[in-house]
C-alpha positions as CSV (number, residue, x, y, z in Angstrom):
1,M,-117.0,-215.3,64.1
2,T,-114.4,-212.5,64.0
3,V,-113.3,-210.8,60.8
4,N,-110.0,-209.1,60.3
5,T,-111.1,-205.6,59.2
6,E,-107.6,-204.5,58.4
7,Q,-107.5,-207.0,55.4
8,M,-111.0,-205.9,54.3
9,T,-110.2,-202.2,54.2
10,K,-106.7,-202.4,52.8
11,P,-106.7,-200.7,49.3
12,E,-105.2,-202.6,46.4
13,T,-102.1,-201.0,45.0
14,E,-100.9,-200.8,41.4
15,T,-97.2,-201.0,40.4
16,V,-96.2,-199.4,37.2
17,V,-92.8,-200.2,35.7
18,G,-91.7,-198.1,32.8
19,F,-89.8,-199.8,30.0
20,G,-89.3,-196.6,27.9
21,N,-90.8,-195.6,24.6
22,K,-91.1,-198.2,21.9
23,K,-91.1,-197.5,18.2
24,I,-94.1,-198.9,16.3
25,R,-92.7,-200.3,13.1
26,K,-94.6,-200.8,9.8
27,H,-95.1,-204.4,8.9
28,G,-97.0,-204.4,5.7
29,E,-99.7,-202.0,4.5
30,Y,-102.2,-202.6,7.3
31,T,-100.2,-203.7,10.4
32,R,-97.7,-202.4,12.9
33,V,-95.4,-204.2,15.2
34,I,-94.0,-203.4,18.7
35,A,-91.1,-205.4,20.0
36,L,-91.2,-206.2,23.8
37,D,-88.1,-206.8,25.9
38,K,-87.7,-210.3,27.3
39,K,-87.5,-208.8,30.8
40,I,-91.1,-207.5,30.4
41,L,-92.3,-211.0,29.5
42,E,-90.3,-212.6,32.4
43,N,-91.9,-210.2,34.8
44,C,-95.3,-211.4,33.7
45,G,-94.3,-214.9,34.5
46,C,-93.6,-216.0,30.9
47,D,-90.7,-218.0,29.6
48,P,-89.5,-215.6,26.8
49,D,-88.5,-218.6,24.7
50,A,-92.0,-220.2,24.9
51,E,-95.0,-219.6,22.7
52,I,-96.5,-216.3,23.8
53,M,-99.8,-214.8,22.7
54,A,-101.4,-211.5,23.8
55,K,-104.9,-210.2,24.4
56,V,-105.1,-206.7,22.9
57,E,-107.8,-204.3,23.9
58,L,-108.6,-200.7,23.1
59,I,-109.7,-198.8,26.3
60,K,-111.6,-195.6,25.8
61,R,-112.1,-193.4,28.8
62,P,-113.5,-189.9,28.9
63,D,-110.0,-188.4,29.5
64,E,-107.8,-190.9,27.6
65,D,-107.7,-193.7,25.0
66,F,-105.1,-196.4,25.2
67,I,-104.2,-199.9,24.1
68,K,-103.9,-202.6,26.8
69,I,-101.7,-205.6,25.9
70,T,-102.0,-208.6,28.3
71,P,-99.6,-211.4,27.4
72,F,-100.4,-215.0,28.2
73,C,-97.9,-217.8,27.9
74,K,-98.5,-221.3,26.6
75,N,-96.3,-222.8,29.3
76,K,-98.2,-220.9,32.0
77,M,-101.6,-221.8,30.6
78,D,-100.7,-225.5,30.4
79,K,-99.8,-225.5,34.1
80,E,-103.0,-223.7,35.1
81,T,-105.5,-225.5,32.9
82,G,-103.8,-228.9,32.6
83,E,-104.1,-228.8,28.8
84,S,-101.4,-230.5,26.8
85,K,-99.0,-228.3,24.8
86,D,-100.0,-230.0,21.6
87,E,-103.6,-228.8,21.7
């Protein structure tokens, strides 16, 4: 059996697309809100008019701390899991 070594040794690449600085607005005493452009959600495969949720994580590294926001879309989840939209 032969294995294509080119595919095995090919490093994965990361694409970073900047959407500018966003203002973090106060929303009550204990919360803040960031507005995301529809284009960002479309590029993640989301219908911007569908129900969208996000997984939010605080990442702490020795050289930096940052917040990671991973959107997931109700319409995309339904197609992948086969769950109905009413659940």
